[in-house]
C-alpha positions, 0 to 999 in steps of 0.5 A: 733524334737527340737535339744534344750536341757532343762537345769535341772541344777539348779533344781537338788538336791544338794546332788546328786552324780556325773553324769553317764557317757554314756556307751559304751560297755565292755573294752576288758579285764574287771576285774570289777564289779560282772560279772559271767562266761557266759558259766556257765548261765544255759540257757536251764534250765532257758528256760524249767523253764520259760516255765513250770512255765508260763504254769502252773501259768501264769495268776497269773501275773494279780495281784501284788504279784501273789498269794503269797502276798508282800513278794514274790513268795512263791515257791522262799521263800519256797526254800530259807527256805529250802536251808537256813536250809541245807546249813547255819543252819538258822531255819526260815519260809517263812513268815520271807523271803522277796524277793528283787530286788538284794541284794542292795535293801535289804541294802537300805530297812535296811538302810531306816528302820534304819538309819537316818543322823548323826547315826553310824554304824560299818562296815569292813574297806574294805568292799562292795563298795556299802554299803560304798557309800550307807552309805555316801550318807545317812550322816552316821557316819561310823566306819571301823574295820580291817578284818584279815585272819578270817574275821572281827576283834573281838578285833577291834570291841570290841575297836570300840564299847567301843570308841563309847560307851565312847562318848555315841553312840550306833551304829545302826548296825554291817555290816560284810560279814563273808562268802567269804567277799567282797573283801578279800575272807575270810571265817570267822570261827564259833568261830569268828562269835560266838565272834562278837555275844557276843559283839553284845549281850554285847553292844546291837548292831544288826548284818546286815549279807551279805552273797551273795557269801556264795554259792561260797565257793570252797569246798562247805561247810561253817560255820553257818550263824550268824543268826542261832547261835542266839536265838533272832531276833538281826541278819539281813540276806540278800543273793543273786541269782545274784552270783550262777545263773546270775547277770542279774537276780535281785533276792535277799532275806532278812531275819528278824523277822516280827517286823522288816520285817512288817516295811520294808514292809511298805517302799517296795513300789515298787509294788513287785520284778520282779515276772517273775524272781522269778517264773523262779529262783524257778522253775529252783533251785527246781531240779538243783540248787546244781548240778548247783553251783558245777559246777559253783565253779569248773569253778571259781576256775579254773579261778582264778588259771590261774589269779594267775598264770598270776600275778605271771608271770607278776608282780613277788613278787610285786603282794602280794595276799591271794588265796581266800576261794571262790568267784569271786574276788581276792584282790591284794596289790602292791608296795607303788609307785603304786596308783591303782586309777591312774592306773585303770584310765591309764589301761582303755585306754588300754582296761583294766578295774579294781576296785582300792582298794580305791573303797573299803575301808573306808580310801580311802587312805589305799586302794591306792596300792590295787586292786580288780579283778574279774576273773568270766566273762573273758575267761582264755585267756582273764585273761592272755592277760589282766593281761599282758596288765596291767603290761605293763601300771603298768610298764610304769607308775610306774616302776612296776614290775621292770622286765619283766616276763622272769625275774621273772620266 
């Protein structure tokens, strides 16, 4: 075998993101990404579902799209339509639901259909990092709007719409995560949703509603989805099973009317999202989804309480946080002397992985003192140890926290 490597450097596109680093395994204290609780993955239920559905319908794997067509496995789309009607108030047919390879593919498909370089979009000032990077790579102009305790600020949205209108710019969409916002964990009230929809109608701008965490509201009930509150098709809705069942099951979905869906289908040229995953999720969810999610919520909330207790013990009042309404993340603010991007680099050398706030904000500088911690995957003991280790690194580099845990208590 030849040891020489062919050099592709001069052949690469000039607009590529930085090269990926080799994966060497997860750090011991892993608070990044959207990983979930390992013990809550319904392994036995998924095994039983896989066996049953493959015995019954396995031969349909001989065709692209099974016997369901390009929108995805019909029993799964039927389950999603029933679930959205029950939980989110959305009245849609299975033919308005497209199964995607995770909600990220839903984001990409909508962007491919609607956006060209130089277009404008409105997003929450602090939002999903994957959405930000995708828009940046597309060369889109991003207008950030503040997020408060009730989610996307309607006053801020109006100001942004007015500013764009004065400049003769009509944004392509308003992107929002109304239910368990990422990273803040807020749940937007129905009144605020109605305000945003009124602005959407007044200015002729559609809403792109990302509801990936909506199943993980602690109390199990949530406001109606924004798509359920309109009589037209201007709200595009995406969701996912990654956070409710398992992240490695890359099953998301997109809800839209046929005029837009037909254009999306025309560019979804991947041969269909993973068929076996779709079949297993559909089979499992028919009878077990709600009971499974009820148990998962309890587990996640317990882990959140452990994380909050650990932060208060180790950082005292130096760590500012708002208790989220659900989900798997805690959004934390540290004193102005702390640069969380630098903290993340140093902490990783000590086995602690965190997401610095700059990765989750339109204005990276505004996220300098913030960090996002995913509490779902590590055990309660690992959470306590990891936060203690993080406090050690932060104190050593930035003098925060100023005193040790005993003095805080």
